[in-house]
Residue, then its C-alpha position, 0 to 999 in steps of 0.5 A: x343533488x337535484x334535477x329540474x323537471x317540467x309539469x306536463x299540465x301547467x308547465x311549471x318547472x319543478x326541482x326534484x331531489x334525486x331521492x324521488x327518482x323513479x317515483x310518482x309525485x304530484x305537481x304542487x300547483x295543479x296536482x297532476x301526477x308526474x313520473x320522475x325518471x330514474x337517474x342514469x349513473x354518469x359514466x366516467x372514464x376510470x383510469x386504472x391504477x398505475x402499478x408501481x414500476x419495477x425497480x431493480x434491486x440495488x445490490x449492496x456493494x461491499x468494500x473489499x480491503x486490498x489483499x494483504x501481502x504475506x511474506x516470510x521471516x528470513x530468521x525463523x520462517x514465520x509468516x509476516x506482513x510484507x511491511x512488518x517491522x519485526x517478526x511476531x514470533x522471533x522479534x527480529x526484522x523479517x529481512x534480517x535473517x539468512x535461513x529462509x526465503x523472504x518470498x516463499x518461506x523455503x529453507x535456503x543456504x545463507x550464501x544462496x543467490x536465488x531461492x531454488x523453490x520460487x526462483x526469486x532473489x535472496x542475496x543482498x546484491x539483488x533487487x526486486x526479485x531479479x538478480x542484477x548481473x552488473x553487481x560484483x560478488x561479496x569479495x574484498x575486490x568486489x567491495x572495492x569496485x563498488x566503493x569506487x563506482x556506484x558508491x563513490x560519493x554515497x554517504x547513506x546506508x551501511x557498509x560492513x567490515x569487509x567492504x571497508x577493509x577491502x577498500x582500504x587494502x586495495x587503496x593502500x596497494x594502489x598508493x605504491x603504484x608508480x606515477x598514479x599514487x598522487x592521482x590516486x590520493x586525489x581520486x580516493x579522497x571522496x570514496x574513503x570518506x563515504x565508506x567510513x561514513x557508511x561503516x559508522x552507520x553500520x555500527x549505529x553511529x554517526x559519520x561525524x565520529x570522524x572528528x575523533x581524528x582531531x584528538x590524536x592518538x586517543x581519537x585514532x584508537x577510538x576510531x579504530x575500535x569503531x571500525x573493527x566492531x561488527x555490524x548491528x545484527x538488526x535493522x537500525x536507523x540507517x538501514x538493514x544489516x548489509x550481511x542479510x539485506 
């Protein structure tokens, strides 16, 4: 950079570089000695450097998997996942047994209604851990009442032998009651077919085995054999074993 100065003798304007600031120089025209004033540093308003704003550290969010609900196998008491199809220790469906509580794993009586340790239900006629007081006991009369009430036209699920033969027994007795025998035949037609359908499901067969009745007497013998067979011990495609569900 350079500054402009004027010679005090000849008034000639001179262009002086900054490197001569504070020195004496001679005017090139009149040879008069000129003192070049020192250049004052230009004051500039310096802006302090901005400090980076403090940012809150973002904590790592860990995705937590929902807790696994563990239950107990009713056959051997081993711990199982609630939705398990089979117990890894005994290989049986976890809800098929009757020796251990499904909720707490305590040993229970096979015919117990509730578990004395956790207080939850463990009987086949209780739902969701709460006993339904409107249900009837596992007796022939109780099964008969179920067949003509809530299971009147129920063709799904399974029916154990005592349920089927309980219905047949009391239906047979009602047939001999005067004045209602004909009405009873009309009323019992649908539940008779429904409980037969569920009885076939309990042995792992389709309800269409009813068509064997069209081939007497061989077909009737085959149906009778099917009806007398015990339940599938484990869960089949139609549901859990009704003896331990």
